[in-house]
C-alpha positions in Angstrom: 76.6 -114.9 -24.5 78.3 -111.7 -27.0 76.2 -108.7 -27.4 76.6 -107.2 -31.2 78.8 -104.0 -31.8 78.2 -100.4 -32.0 78.7 -101.2 -35.6 76.0 -104.0 -36.3 72.6 -103.5 -37.1 70.3 -104.1 -34.0 69.4 -107.2 -32.9 65.7 -107.8 -34.3 62.9 -107.5 -32.4 61.8 -111.6 -31.7 65.8 -112.0 -30.9 65.9 -109.3 -28.6 62.7 -111.0 -26.3 64.8 -114.6 -26.5 67.8 -112.2 -25.2 65.3 -110.0 -22.7 64.0 -114.0 -21.6 67.7 -115.6 -20.8 68.7 -112.8 -18.7 65.1 -112.9 -17.2 65.8 -116.2 -16.4 69.4 -115.8 -15.3 67.9 -113.3 -12.6 65.1 -115.7 -11.8 67.3 -117.6 -10.9 69.9 -115.6 -8.7 66.9 -114.4 -7.0 65.8 -117.7 -6.1 69.0 -118.9 -5.0 69.5 -115.9 -2.4 65.8 -116.3 -1.6 66.5 -120.2 -0.1 69.8 -119.6 1.5 68.5 -116.8 3.4 65.3 -118.7 4.4 67.2 -121.8 5.8 69.3 -119.3 7.4 66.7 -117.8 9.1 65.2 -120.9 9.7 68.2 -122.6 11.0 70.0 -119.7 13.1 66.7 -118.0 13.9 64.6 -120.4 14.8 61.8 -119.4 13.2 59.0 -121.1 10.8 59.4 -121.2 6.9 57.0 -119.5 7.0 58.6 -116.4 8.9 61.9 -117.6 7.4 60.5 -116.8 4.3 58.8 -113.6 4.5 62.1 -112.4 6.5 64.1 -113.4 3.6 62.3 -111.7 1.4 62.1 -108.6 3.2 65.7 -108.5 3.6 66.6 -109.3 0.2 64.3 -106.3 -1.6 65.5 -103.7 1.5 62.1 -103.4 3.4 64.1 -104.6 6.3 63.4 -107.4 8.9 60.2 -108.2 10.9 61.4 -110.4 13.3 63.4 -109.6 16.4 66.7 -111.9 16.3 67.3 -113.6 20.3 70.6 -115.4 20.1 74.1 -113.9 18.6 73.8 -116.1 15.8 70.7 -115.4 14.2 72.4 -111.8 14.8 75.1 -112.2 13.1 73.8 -114.3 10.1 71.2 -111.8 9.6 73.5 -109.1 9.8 75.7 -110.9 6.8 72.6 -111.9 5.2 71.4 -108.1 5.0 74.9 -107.3 3.4 74.6 -110.0 0.7 71.3 -108.7 -0.1 72.4 -105.6 -0.8 74.8 -106.3 -3.4 72.6 -109.4 -4.2 69.8 -106.6 -5.0 71.8 -104.0 -7.4 73.3 -107.2 -9.5 70.5 -108.9 -10.1 68.7 -105.5 -11.0 72.0 -105.1 -13.2 71.7 -108.1 -14.8 68.2 -107.9 -15.9 68.2 -104.6 -17.3 71.5 -105.0 -19.1 69.8 -106.2 -22.2 67.2 -103.4 -22.5 70.2 -100.5 -21.4 72.1 -101.9 -24.2 69.0 -101.6 -26.9 68.5 -98.2 -25.9 72.1 -97.0 -26.4 73.1 -99.3 -29.1 69.9 -97.6 -31.5 71.2 -94.1 -30.4 74.2 -94.9 -31.5 76.2 -93.9 -28.2 79.8 -93.9 -28.8 82.5 -93.9 -26.7 84.9 -91.1 -26.8 88.0 -93.3 -28.0 90.8 -91.2 -27.2 
């Protein structure tokens, strides 16, 4: 989706809400995919229940930390890789969700980059 140029008028509020909804849905899809990957991985490698796997994936994805000790080498390896992925994913998903809001604020304030 193309954003308006700084010389163009600010997007009308209903159109902005539609843009925000689209970005929000995309961010939600990324969260769901990330939680599904984590849940399946913890279930497969950690050999814990589906509910505990879901809980563990959510806690790692939000940066709260592990809640169950991983016993096997495979589980520890998956948990480490998922934790690294989660750190990047959390920041990226936050950026995706906030991008239209920040763009609108900067557009309203007419922040211009010094072009040298």
